C-alpha positions in Angstrom: 28.7 -13.5 -106.3 32.6 -12.2 -106.4 31.3 -8.7 -107.3 29.5 -8.7 -103.7 32.9 -10.1 -101.8 34.9 -7.4 -103.4 32.1 -5.1 -102.7 31.8 -6.2 -98.9 35.7 -6.7 -98.6 35.8 -2.7 -99.8 33.0 -1.2 -97.7 34.6 -3.4 -94.6 37.9 -1.8 -95.1 36.6 1.6 -95.5 34.8 1.0 -92.0 37.9 -0.1 -90.2 39.9 2.7 -91.9 37.5 5.4 -90.5 37.4 3.9 -87.3 40.9 4.0 -86.8 40.9 8.0 -88.0 38.4 8.2 -85.4 40.7 7.0 -82.6 43.5 9.0 -83.8 41.1 12.2 -83.5 40.2 11.0 -79.8 43.9 10.6 -79.0 45.1 14.0 -80.2 42.5 15.8 -78.1 44.3 14.2 -75.0 47.2 16.6 -74.4 48.8 16.9 -71.0 50.1 20.2 -71.8 46.5 21.6 -72.1 46.7 21.2 -68.3 49.9 23.5 -67.7 47.6 26.3 -66.3 46.8 24.0 -63.5 50.5 23.4 -62.4 50.2 26.9 -60.1 47.2 25.2 -57.9 48.9 21.6 -58.0 52.3 22.7 -57.0 50.8 25.0 -54.1 48.2 26.0 -52.2 46.8 28.4 -54.6 43.3 28.1 -55.9 42.9 26.7 -59.6 42.3 29.6 -61.9 38.9 29.5 -64.1 41.2 28.5 -67.3 42.8 25.3 -65.3 39.4 24.2 -64.4 38.2 24.7 -67.8 41.1 22.8 -69.4 40.6 20.0 -66.6 37.0 19.5 -67.6 38.1 19.6 -71.2 40.4 16.8 -70.6 38.5 14.4 -67.7 38.2 11.8 -70.5 41.7 11.6 -70.8 42.5 11.3 -66.8 42.6 7.4 -67.0 45.1 7.8 -69.8 47.4 10.3 -67.9 47.2 8.0 -64.7 48.4 4.9 -66.7 51.1 7.0 -67.9 54.5 6.6 -65.5 55.7 10.0 -66.3 52.4 11.5 -65.5 50.9 9.4 -62.6 52.6 10.9 -60.0 51.3 14.4 -60.9 47.9 13.5 -61.4 47.2 11.1 -58.9 48.9 13.8 -56.2 46.9 14.8 -53.6 47.1 18.4 -54.7 45.8 17.1 -58.3 42.9 15.8 -56.6 42.3 18.6 -54.9 42.2 20.9 -57.7 40.1 18.3 -59.5 37.5 18.5 -56.5 37.5 22.7 -56.5 36.9 22.5 -60.1 33.9 20.0 -59.6 35.6 17.6 -61.6 34.8 14.0 -60.2 38.0 12.4 -60.1 38.2 8.7 -61.9 38.5 5.1 -61.0 40.4 3.4 -63.4 
């Protein structure tokens, strides 16, 4: 019975550790600096570049997190940012 309990705890610990690693990998993919190619379009009336649209699509799962960040919210939630997202075909999230 003790062997089963020890094995169960070991397997459970491994699952928890692997789950935490996956969370860190997902968080690491969210990097607001990846959207630097969108700055000219957000701060002016110029259209977004193909690179901007590509990066915006990559970062779409991160947008809610950016909206919750007080340092990023004003940029991500701006009318121009929403216009860039729309031009790139990225649906703006409702968080």
